[in-house]
C-alpha positions, 0 to 999 in steps of 0.5 A: 493315335495308335494303329493295331495291325492284324496278321492275315490268317491262313487257312483252307477254305471249304472248296480247298478242303473239298479238293483235298478230300477229293484228291485223298479219295481218288488216290485211295480208290486207285490203291485199292484197285491196284491191290485188288488187281495185284491180289488177283493176278497172284491168285491166277498165277497160283492157279496156273502154277497148280495146273502146270505141276499136275500136268507134269506129274501126269507126263512123269506117271506117263513116263514111269508107267508107259500109259496115262493114269486112270480117272479111277482105277486099280492100284497096281500091285495092291493086295487089297485090290483098292480102287484109287482116283486119278489125284491120289495116283499122282501123289507121288509125283507131286511130292506128297509120297507119304500121303500116298504110302499111308493110303496104300498100306493103311487103306485109302480111307486113312487119307481121304480127309487129307488137305493137298494144297496143290489141289486147291484155289484160294479164290473158291468160296464154294466150301471154305472148310475144304471138307464135305462129310469126311472127304478133302475136296479139291478145284481141279477135275481130269478129262474122262475122255482124255484119261478113261480107265488108264489104258490110254497113252499120249501117243493115242492123242491124235488130235495133238496134245496141245488141242486135248484138255487134261484137267480144268477147274472145278468147285469144291462143292457143287450143288451138294456134291463135293469134288473129292480128290481122293474119291475112288469111284465114277461118280459126280463126287469123283475129280472128273468131268466129260463123263456124264455130260458133252456140254461146256463148262459153267461160267462162276454159277451160283450153287442152284444152278451148279451142275456137277457133271461140268467144270466151273470157272472160279472168280473170273469169266473164262476158265483155266485149264491144262493140256496134254502137252503139260501147258495151261492156259485160260479159255474164254467163256464165249467158246462154243459147246462144240469147240469145248467138246472137240477139246475134250475128245483126244481122237475125233480127228476134226479141226478145232474152232477158231473161237479157241 
């Protein structure tokens, strides 16, 4: 009598298959989280790098002119008597001298639609085209209280340069108002804050809730800022309106709150 031997079949049971799939999904989820976190950190590093470059440009302007640039002011020695924004005046100190010369010689209208990448944050989805009605937009705004009309100096900042805001984030488009880097008039469209309102920044508002008189944090709790000493750091969204305003005012001689 012949006996037939059958080899045992090896394979995955349903439970084993479920465990394998769960492990794969866990690893994929971890990788996606890691990649998203790394991407966010890279974007944040870009923002701080932009703010530091702008802050250094302000210091170089101050060293050259012996005063801070105005939020909006005249081009010195310009026969056309053109008004210019603070960001336009900083262009030569940001390696954009060609844009500056073209605007000075041919008129600011020739450069107002020019995109300047150091003025942009990649995480801002308020205006993907970076353009609004012929104006190139940007993501930073100067503190009116610190700069004003250009007759201020670092020595006049009696509260301390490390306690005085220089620039803050702002949406490119806020409730129908662009943040246009070259806009040469004191208006919502100019790259400024602390002019129309003493309220603190908005924490990632919707377009319907956006106030163009204020800065806005972009894509995260809290707002990224630059200071008159040239540093750049984030401010927690829980900061009080009073402490925020003390940071805006360069010479109130008040003690900054513990929430800063």
